[in-house]
C-alpha positions as a Markdown table, in Angstrom:
| # | Residue | x | y | z |
|---|---|---|---|---|
| 1 | Met | -12.6 | 91.8 | 23.9 |
| 2 | Pro | -11.7 | 90.5 | 27.5 |
| 3 | Ser | -9.3 | 93.1 | 29.2 |
| 4 | Arg | -9.5 | 92.4 | 32.9 |
| 5 | Leu | -6.5 | 90.4 | 34.5 |
| 6 | Ala | -5.3 | 90.1 | 38.0 |
| 7 | Val | -2.9 | 88.2 | 40.5 |
| 8 | Trp | -4.3 | 86.3 | 43.1 |
| 9 | Gly | -2.5 | 84.8 | 46.4 |
| 10 | Asp | -2.5 | 85.0 | 50.1 |
| 11 | Pro | -0.7 | 87.3 | 51.4 |
| 12 | Ile | -1.0 | 89.5 | 48.1 |
| 13 | Ala | -0.2 | 93.0 | 49.1 |
| 14 | His | 3.4 | 92.9 | 48.7 |
| 15 | Ser | 3.3 | 91.7 | 44.8 |
| 16 | Arg | 5.1 | 93.8 | 42.5 |
| 17 | Ser | 3.2 | 92.0 | 39.6 |
| 18 | Pro | 0.7 | 95.2 | 39.0 |
| 19 | Gln | 3.7 | 97.6 | 38.5 |
| 20 | Leu | 5.4 | 95.0 | 35.9 |
| 21 | His | 2.0 | 94.3 | 33.9 |
| 22 | Ala | 0.8 | 97.9 | 33.9 |
| 23 | Ala | 4.2 | 99.2 | 32.6 |
| 24 | Ala | 4.2 | 96.6 | 29.7 |
| 25 | Tyr | 0.6 | 97.2 | 28.9 |
| 26 | Arg | 1.3 | 100.8 | 28.6 |
| 27 | Leu | 4.4 | 100.2 | 26.1 |
| 28 | Leu | 2.3 | 97.8 | 24.0 |
| 29 | Gly | -0.6 | 99.9 | 23.8 |
| 30 | Leu | -2.9 | 97.3 | 25.4 |
| 31 | Asp | -6.1 | 98.4 | 27.2 |
| 32 | Trp | -5.9 | 95.9 | 29.8 |
| 33 | Thr | -6.3 | 96.4 | 33.7 |
| 34 | Tyr | -4.4 | 94.3 | 36.0 |
| 35 | Asp | -5.1 | 94.2 | 39.6 |
| 36 | Arg | -4.5 | 92.2 | 42.8 |
| 37 | Arg | -6.9 | 90.4 | 45.0 |
| 38 | Gln | -6.2 | 88.3 | 48.3 |
| 39 | Val | -7.5 | 84.9 | 47.6 |
| 40 | Asp | -6.9 | 82.0 | 50.0 |
| 41 | Ala | -7.0 | 78.2 | 48.8 |
| 42 | Ala | -10.2 | 77.5 | 50.5 |
| 43 | Gly | -11.6 | 80.5 | 48.6 |
| 44 | Phe | -10.0 | 80.0 | 45.2 |
| 45 | Gly | -12.8 | 77.7 | 43.6 |
| 46 | Glu | -15.8 | 80.2 | 44.4 |
| 47 | Ala | -13.7 | 83.3 | 43.4 |
| 48 | Leu | -12.8 | 81.5 | 39.8 |
| 49 | Arg | -16.5 | 80.6 | 39.2 |
| 50 | Gly | -17.4 | 84.4 | 39.8 |
| 51 | Leu | -15.4 | 85.9 | 37.0 |
| 52 | Asp | -17.4 | 87.0 | 34.0 |
| 53 | Asp | -16.6 | 87.4 | 30.3 |
| 54 | Ser | -14.7 | 90.6 | 30.8 |
| 55 | Trp | -11.9 | 88.7 | 32.5 |
| 56 | Arg | -9.1 | 87.5 | 30.1 |
| 57 | Gly | -6.6 | 85.8 | 32.7 |
| 58 | Leu | -4.9 | 85.4 | 36.0 |
| 59 | Ser | -1.7 | 85.3 | 37.7 |
| 60 | Leu | -1.5 | 83.0 | 40.7 |
| 61 | Thr | 1.0 | 82.8 | 43.7 |
| 62 | Met | 1.1 | 81.0 | 47.0 |
| 63 | Pro | -0.7 | 79.2 | 47.9 |
| 64 | Leu | -2.9 | 78.9 | 44.6 |
| 65 | Lys | -0.7 | 77.2 | 42.1 |
| 66 | Glu | -1.9 | 73.5 | 43.0 |
| 67 | Gln | -5.5 | 74.7 | 42.9 |
| 68 | Ala | -4.9 | 76.4 | 39.6 |
| 69 | Phe | -3.5 | 73.3 | 38.2 |
| 70 | Arg | -6.5 | 71.2 | 39.2 |
| 71 | Ala | -9.0 | 73.8 | 37.9 |
| 72 | Ala | -7.2 | 74.0 | 34.5 |
| 73 | Glu | -8.7 | 72.0 | 31.7 |
| 74 | Glu | -5.2 | 71.7 | 29.6 |
| 75 | His | -1.7 | 72.5 | 30.9 |
| 76 | Asp | 1.5 | 73.4 | 29.1 |
| 77 | Arg | 4.6 | 71.0 | 29.6 |
| 78 | His | 6.2 | 72.8 | 32.8 |
| 79 | Ala | 2.6 | 73.0 | 34.5 |
| 80 | Glu | 2.5 | 69.1 | 33.7 |
| 81 | Leu | 5.8 | 68.3 | 35.0 |
| 82 | Thr | 5.6 | 70.5 | 38.3 |
| 83 | Gly | 1.9 | 70.2 | 39.2 |
| 84 | Ala | 2.0 | 73.7 | 39.3 |
| 85 | Val | 0.2 | 76.6 | 37.5 |
| 86 | Asn | 0.9 | 80.3 | 37.9 |
| 87 | Thr | -1.1 | 81.4 | 34.8 |
| 88 | Leu | -4.6 | 80.8 | 33.8 |
| 89 | Leu | -5.8 | 81.9 | 30.4 |
| 90 | Leu | -9.6 | 82.1 | 30.4 |
| 91 | Gly | -11.8 | 81.4 | 27.3 |
| 92 | Arg | -13.7 | 78.4 | 25.9 |
| 93 | Arg | -11.3 | 76.4 | 27.9 |
| 94 | Leu | -9.4 | 77.0 | 31.0 |
| 95 | Ser | -5.7 | 76.8 | 30.0 |
| 96 | Gly | -2.9 | 76.2 | 32.6 |
| 97 | Phe | 0.8 | 77.5 | 32.2 |
| 98 | Asn | 3.8 | 77.7 | 34.5 |
| 99 | Thr | 6.0 | 80.5 | 33.4 |
| 100 | Asp | 8.2 | 80.1 | 36.6 |
| 101 | Val | 10.4 | 77.6 | 35.0 |
| 102 | Gly | 11.2 | 79.7 | 32.0 |
| 103 | Gly | 11.3 | 82.8 | 34.0 |
| 104 | Leu | 14.1 | 81.4 | 36.1 |
| 105 | Val | 15.8 | 79.9 | 32.9 |
| 106 | Asp | 15.4 | 83.5 | 31.3 |
| 107 | Ala | 17.0 | 85.1 | 34.7 |
| 108 | Phe | 20.1 | 82.8 | 34.8 |
| 109 | Thr | 20.7 | 83.0 | 31.0 |
| 110 | Glu | 20.6 | 86.9 | 31.2 |
| 111 | Ala | 22.9 | 86.8 | 34.1 |
| 112 | Gly | 25.4 | 84.4 | 31.8 |
| 113 | Val | 24.7 | 81.3 | 33.5 |
| 114 | Thr | 24.3 | 78.5 | 30.8 |
| 115 | Gly | 25.8 | 74.8 | 30.6 |
| 116 | Ile | 25.5 | 74.2 | 34.3 |
| 117 | Gly | 26.5 | 70.7 | 35.6 |
| 118 | Ser | 25.1 | 71.0 | 39.1 |
| 119 | Ala | 22.5 | 72.8 | 41.2 |
| 120 | Arg | 21.3 | 72.9 | 44.8 |
| 121 | Ile | 17.5 | 74.1 | 45.7 |
| 122 | Leu | 16.6 | 75.1 | 49.2 |
| 123 | Gly | 12.8 | 74.2 | 49.9 |
| 124 | Ala | 10.4 | 71.7 | 48.6 |
| 125 | Gly | 7.4 | 73.4 | 47.6 |
| 126 | Ala | 5.8 | 74.3 | 44.2 |
| 127 | Thr | 8.8 | 76.9 | 43.4 |
| 128 | Ala | 11.2 | 74.1 | 44.2 |
| 129 | Ala | 9.8 | 71.9 | 41.5 |
| 130 | Ser | 9.9 | 74.8 | 39.1 |
| 131 | Ala | 13.5 | 75.3 | 40.1 |
| 132 | Leu | 14.4 | 71.8 | 39.3 |
| 133 | Val | 12.9 | 71.5 | 35.9 |
| 134 | Ala | 14.8 | 74.9 | 35.2 |
| 135 | Ala | 17.9 | 73.6 | 36.5 |
| 136 | Ala | 17.6 | 70.7 | 34.1 |
| 137 | Asp | 16.6 | 72.8 | 31.2 |
| 138 | Leu | 20.1 | 74.8 | 31.9 |
| 139 | Gly | 21.8 | 71.5 | 31.4 |
| 140 | Ala | 22.1 | 70.4 | 35.1 |
| 141 | Glu | 23.1 | 66.6 | 35.4 |
| 142 | Arg | 23.1 | 66.5 | 39.4 |
| 143 | Ile | 20.5 | 68.4 | 41.6 |
| 144 | Glu | 20.6 | 68.1 | 45.4 |
| 145 | Ile | 17.1 | 69.3 | 47.4 |
| 146 | Arg | 17.8 | 70.7 | 50.8 |
| 147 | Ala | 14.6 | 70.8 | 53.2 |
| 148 | Arg | 13.9 | 71.1 | 56.8 |
| 149 | Arg | 11.9 | 67.9 | 56.5 |
| 150 | Pro | 13.6 | 65.8 | 53.8 |
| 151 | Glu | 10.7 | 63.5 | 53.6 |
| 152 | Ala | 8.7 | 66.5 | 52.5 |
| 153 | Ala | 10.8 | 66.5 | 49.1 |
| 154 | Val | 10.7 | 62.8 | 48.2 |
| 155 | His | 8.3 | 63.5 | 45.2 |
| 156 | Leu | 11.1 | 66.0 | 43.6 |
| 157 | Val | 13.3 | 62.8 | 43.4 |
| 158 | Gly | 10.7 | 61.5 | 41.1 |
| 159 | Leu | 10.5 | 64.7 | 39.1 |
| 160 | Gly | 14.1 | 64.5 | 38.8 |
| 161 | Glu | 13.8 | 61.1 | 37.4 |
| 162 | Arg | 11.3 | 62.3 | 34.8 |
| 163 | Val | 13.4 | 65.0 | 33.4 |
| 164 | Gly | 16.6 | 62.8 | 33.6 |
| 165 | Val | 18.5 | 64.3 | 36.3 |
| 166 | Arg | 20.2 | 62.5 | 39.4 |
| 167 | Thr | 18.4 | 64.2 | 42.2 |
| 168 | Ser | 19.0 | 63.9 | 46.1 |
| 169 | Val | 17.4 | 65.1 | 49.2 |
| 170 | Thr | 19.4 | 66.2 | 52.4 |
| 171 | Ala | 18.9 | 68.2 | 55.4 |
| 172 | Phe | 20.0 | 71.8 | 55.6 |
| 173 | Thr | 22.9 | 70.8 | 58.0 |
| 174 | Glu | 24.5 | 68.4 | 55.9 |
| 175 | Pro | 28.1 | 69.2 | 54.5 |
| 176 | Ala | 27.8 | 71.2 | 51.2 |
| 177 | Ser | 29.6 | 70.1 | 48.2 |
| 178 | Ala | 30.2 | 72.6 | 45.4 |
| 179 | Ala | 27.1 | 73.7 | 43.1 |
| 180 | Asp | 27.2 | 75.8 | 40.0 |
| 181 | Leu | 23.8 | 77.5 | 41.2 |
| 182 | Thr | 21.5 | 77.7 | 43.9 |
| 183 | Val | 18.0 | 78.5 | 43.8 |
| 184 | Ala | 16.3 | 79.4 | 47.3 |
| 185 | Thr | 12.7 | 79.0 | 47.5 |
| 186 | Leu | 12.5 | 79.5 | 51.1 |
| 187 | Pro | 9.5 | 81.6 | 52.7 |
| 188 | Ser | 10.3 | 85.5 | 52.9 |
| 189 | Gly | 12.1 | 86.2 | 56.0 |
| 190 | Thr | 13.3 | 82.9 | 56.6 |
| 191 | Val | 16.8 | 83.1 | 58.4 |
| 192 | Leu | 19.1 | 80.1 | 58.7 |
| 193 | Asp | 21.7 | 79.7 | 61.2 |
| 194 | Asp | 24.9 | 81.2 | 60.6 |
| 195 | Ala | 27.1 | 78.0 | 60.2 |
| 196 | Thr | 24.4 | 76.7 | 57.7 |
| 197 | Ala | 24.0 | 79.7 | 55.9 |
| 198 | Asp | 27.9 | 80.1 | 55.5 |
| 199 | Ala | 28.6 | 76.8 | 54.3 |
| 200 | Leu | 25.8 | 77.1 | 51.5 |
| 201 | Ala | 27.2 | 80.5 | 50.5 |
| 202 | Ala | 30.7 | 79.2 | 50.0 |
| 203 | His | 30.0 | 76.6 | 47.8 |
| 204 | Gly | 26.7 | 77.4 | 45.9 |
| 205 | Gly | 27.9 | 79.3 | 42.9 |
| 206 | Val | 25.3 | 81.7 | 41.6 |
| 207 | Leu | 22.2 | 82.6 | 44.0 |
| 208 | Leu | 18.9 | 83.3 | 42.8 |
| 209 | Asp | 16.6 | 83.9 | 46.0 |
| 210 | Ala | 12.9 | 83.8 | 45.1 |
| 211 | Ala | 12.2 | 86.0 | 48.1 |
| 212 | Tyr | 12.7 | 89.8 | 47.3 |
| 213 | Ala | 10.9 | 91.4 | 50.4 |
| 214 | Pro | 12.9 | 92.3 | 52.3 |
| 215 | Trp | 16.1 | 92.5 | 50.1 |
| 216 | Pro | 18.7 | 91.5 | 50.5 |
| 217 | Ser | 17.4 | 88.3 | 52.0 |
| 218 | Ala | 19.4 | 86.9 | 55.0 |
| 219 | Leu | 20.9 | 84.5 | 53.0 |
| 220 | Ala | 22.0 | 86.7 | 50.1 |
| 221 | Ala | 23.6 | 89.0 | 52.5 |
| 222 | Arg | 25.9 | 86.4 | 53.6 |
| 223 | Trp | 26.4 | 84.9 | 50.0 |
| 224 | Thr | 30.2 | 84.6 | 49.1 |
| 225 | Gly | 30.0 | 82.0 | 46.4 |
| 226 | Gly | 29.2 | 83.9 | 43.3 |
| 227 | Thr | 26.7 | 86.5 | 41.9 |
| 228 | Val | 23.4 | 87.3 | 43.8 |
| 229 | Leu | 20.0 | 87.5 | 41.9 |
| 230 | Ser | 16.9 | 88.8 | 43.5 |
| 231 | Gly | 13.7 | 87.0 | 43.1 |
| 232 | Leu | 12.4 | 90.1 | 41.3 |
| 233 | Glu | 14.6 | 89.0 | 38.3 |
| 234 | Met | 12.4 | 85.6 | 38.3 |
| 235 | Leu | 9.3 | 87.7 | 38.7 |
| 236 | Leu | 10.1 | 89.8 | 35.8 |
| 237 | His | 10.8 | 87.3 | 33.5 |
| 238 | Gln | 8.2 | 85.2 | 34.3 |
| 239 | Ala | 5.7 | 88.1 | 33.8 |
| 240 | Val | 7.1 | 88.6 | 30.4 |
| 241 | Arg | 6.2 | 84.8 | 29.6 |
| 242 | Gln | 2.6 | 85.5 | 31.2 |
| 243 | Ile | 2.2 | 88.7 | 28.9 |
| 244 | Arg | 3.0 | 86.4 | 25.9 |
| 245 | Ile | 0.3 | 83.9 | 27.0 |
| 246 | Phe | -2.3 | 86.7 | 27.6 |
| 247 | Arg | -1.7 | 88.1 | 24.3 |
| 248 | Tyr | -0.8 | 85.1 | 22.1 |
| 249 | Gly | -2.0 | 82.1 | 24.2 |
| 250 | Thr | 1.5 | 80.7 | 24.3 |
| 251 | Gln | 4.6 | 81.9 | 25.9 |
| 252 | Glu | 7.0 | 80.9 | 23.2 |
| 253 | Thr | 6.0 | 83.9 | 20.9 |
| 254 | Leu | 7.9 | 86.8 | 21.5 |
| 255 | Leu | 6.5 | 90.2 | 22.2 |
| 256 | Pro | 7.3 | 93.2 | 19.8 |
| 257 | Gly | 10.2 | 95.0 | 21.2 |
| 258 | Glu | 10.9 | 92.7 | 23.9 |
| 259 | Ala | 14.4 | 93.4 | 25.1 |
| 260 | Ala | 13.1 | 97.2 | 25.2 |
| 261 | Leu | 10.0 | 96.0 | 26.9 |
| 262 | Ile | 12.0 | 94.0 | 29.7 |
| 263 | Glu | 14.1 | 97.1 | 30.4 |
| 264 | Val | 10.9 | 99.2 | 31.0 |
| 265 | Met | 9.3 | 96.6 | 33.2 |
| 266 | Arg | 12.6 | 96.5 | 35.2 |
| 267 | Ser | 12.4 | 100.5 | 35.5 |
| 268 | Ala | 9.1 | 100.1 | 36.9 |
| 269 | Leu | 10.5 | 97.9 | 39.9 |
| 270 | Ser | 13.0 | 100.3 | 40.9 |
């Protein structure tokens, strides 16, 4: 039975996914291995073709989510909506999934965030698309996208229309209205100027910053508007959904003793 798995991306040395998966596999009694490998966008196709029958699946991070979407022969709903795949299940058909959306929903729900009316997303890449769909799944009726280049986020307005949410795009420096939650999808190490960061922090509600190294991020350190969640919470919950896929072929079937499993995985990050 295929038992090899890994996370691919570039860079990849910082990834905490091997710790999460190894802890879960031990508790579940699964004789699986999970490694990390540096693979860039140009080398993704060749690396994928080089896998043999011992491989069960892959986790994908930047900059490979769009390449994985194109490689997959079938997609789940969240992958189809976002055009991004962070999980590949290998087999007779190459199946692509997006567990970032559900991972965000689970992280916010665990923190007591449900039934929101508005959300703000910082950034315009693949994770921003997942954050938009997650906010819609949490009930948001209005979503504001903030991007350094607003023209780069126009596609997210169309995505908002597809999920039935009024979506606008603006620059970082525009005045900030109140939002129930904020998802920052900016690259690790991004530092906004103090005035911009403080305005977002004062009116942004609960913050989940997808960056987790270093932590706290510059934005999280200035946040005054509500609870702050590290990107490790998103990483944890999307990994739980990946393990469901690797075991059952779907992210909807719960793992045995999942609540205890989550705590074991969280401890592995400490």
